[in-house]
N, C-alpha and C positions, 0 to 999 in steps of 0.2 A: 924370797926373804922369809926368815923364820921369826917367831915371836922371841922377844928378849926378856928374861926375868932378872930383876934387880931386887935383891933382899937387902933391907936395912933396919936399923933399930934407932928408936929415939928414947934415951934414958928417962925413966919416969912415966913413959906412956905405953910403950909396947914395940912390936915388931911389924914391919910392913913388907908386902910383896907387891911389886909393881911390874905389870906386863905391858911391854910396848911392842909396836910393830912399825918400824920407820919413825915417823914423827907423830904417830897416833897412839893414844893410851888404849889398850884393850881392857884392862881391869886393874883395880887397885884394892888390895885387901889389907886391912890393918887389925892385928890382934891386940886389942887394948888389954892392958894388965899383964902382958907377957913380961918375962924376966929380961927386959931390954938391956943390952950391953953396948957400950960404945964401939963402933966399928966403922971402917971405911967401906962405903957401899960398892966401890969397885973391886977391892980385893976380896971382899966377902962374896960378891957375886961370882967372881972367877973361881972361888973355891967350892961353889955350890955344885952338886951333882944331880943328875936326873933323879936318882933314888931318894934324895933328901926332900924333894918337892912334895908338898901335901897334895892329896887328891883334890881338895878344894881349889887349890891354886891352879892345878892342871886343868880343871874343869872351867874355871873362870877365864883362862887364857884361850879357850877354844870358842870364843863367842861367835865367830863367823861360821863355824863348822856346820851348824845346823840351825836353820831359822826358828825363832820362837813361835809358838802357836799364837795366832791372832786373838786378841781379846774379843770376846763376845760382849757387846754392849746392850744392856737393857734399855728400854725406852727412856729411863731416868737419866741415862748417860753413864751408869755405873758399869765398870768392867768387872765381869764375874770370873774372868780368867786372866790373871797377870802373871802366871808362873813363868819364870825365866829359866829355860833349860839350857844346859850346855852339854857338849860332847867332849870326851877325852881327846887329847891331842893325838894326831896320827903320826906325828914326827917328833923327834927329840927336840926340845927347845934349845935355842942358841942362848948361850950364857955370856956373850960379850956385851957389856953395857954400852948404851948409846949416850950421846951428849944430852938428849932429851931426858933420859932417865936420871942422870946425875943432876941435872938442873932441877928437875921436879922433886927429887929427893931433898935437895937443899931447900927448896921452897916449902915443902911439907914439914921439914924439921924447924924451919924458921916459924911457920905458922904455929906449931905445937909448942914453941917456946914463947908464944905470945906476940910474935911479930905480925906486921900487916902484909904478909906475903900474898900475892894474888894467885888464886887457883881457878878463876872462872874463865880464863883465856886458853886453857889447855884443850887441845882437840881430842875428843873422845870418840871411840868407835861405837856408833849407835846404829849400825847396819842391821843388827839383830832385832831392833825394837819395832813394835807396832806403832801406828800413828799416835795412839793414846800414850804409850810409854815414852815416845820421843817428846811429845808435848809436855808431859809431866817433867821429864828431865830438863828440858829447856827452861820451863817456868821456874823450877827449883834453882837452877843455876843463876837465874835472874834475881833471886832474893838476896838483898844486900847483906853484907857482914853487919852484925849487930841488930838485925831485925829477924822476927819470926812470923810465920803464918800458920793458920790451922790447916788441917787436912782438907776441910771443905774449901777454904780460900785457895789452897794450892790447886785443887781440882778446877775451880772457877777460873783461876789464872791460866790454866792449861787449855781452857775452852770446853771443859766437861763439867759444868755445874751439876751438883748431885752425885758425883762420883768420888765422894770423900773416902769411902772404904777401899775402892780400887786404888786411889792415890796412896793410901796407907800400905796396901799390899806391895806397891812398887817400892816404896821406901824400905820396907822390911827386907826386900830382896836386892837392894842396891848394890851393884857390883863395882861402884866407883866411890869407895869410902873417902869422905872429906872433899872430893872433887865434885860430887853431886851432893850438896850439903843437907842431907836428910835430918841432921840434928837441928836445923832451923825450922822444922815442922812440929807443931805442938798440938795436943788435943784441945778441943774447945773448952774442956773443964779441967785442964791441967797440962802437965808437961808431956804426957803421952809416953809411949815406949820408944825404944831404939834398937830394934831387932832383937837379937838374943843378948845383947851387951848389957843392957840395963840403964836406968835413969841416971845413975851416978855419973857415968861417963858423958852422958848427954848434958847434964848440968854443967860439968866441968868444961866441955867444949864451948857451950854458950857463954860461960863466964870469961873465957878467953876473949870473946867478942864483945864483952861488956853487957851481956844479957843476964839478968837475975831471973831464974825460973824455978 
């Protein structure tokens, strides 16, 4: 079985790339602010070629190809290495969309339209994760819609008190956009960053959930 790529767009928000393998999500990348155009995810996916895939998407789809280096933890519990490495795919991706992908695209589109679509029950591939990374991902997926936590609180929820910086590094490299809701994590003294995307998108996502930040 090969990884399946489904590309889609949400007008007013941007373009998404969803990688699945069977009934498991390998990665989800969303380019906020892209010139999104209305399209059918099935027909668009079928028209996609290997050459049109971004290097970033190819790397994110190869999660299981090479295990991530284990985080080294200081005595305080802070992970000093949470770099998430990926390897290029060694095979051409299968571009036939699955039922899971189409259902999830519909949910993501509904969520970005302000609907109460559930995203926390989707099975994610975390086989690459260290115990610390898995714990942070699980804790973050447990933060309810409409609530926020600080990086320190997230680390404590994950069982690693004192590892706020490492929790922030995990969020910055999140490979499951929206499915692992890093936008619900804020700094102790303000909204905090949102990877390379910026705080404007983070505020907008939180506003969808009724949070003013």
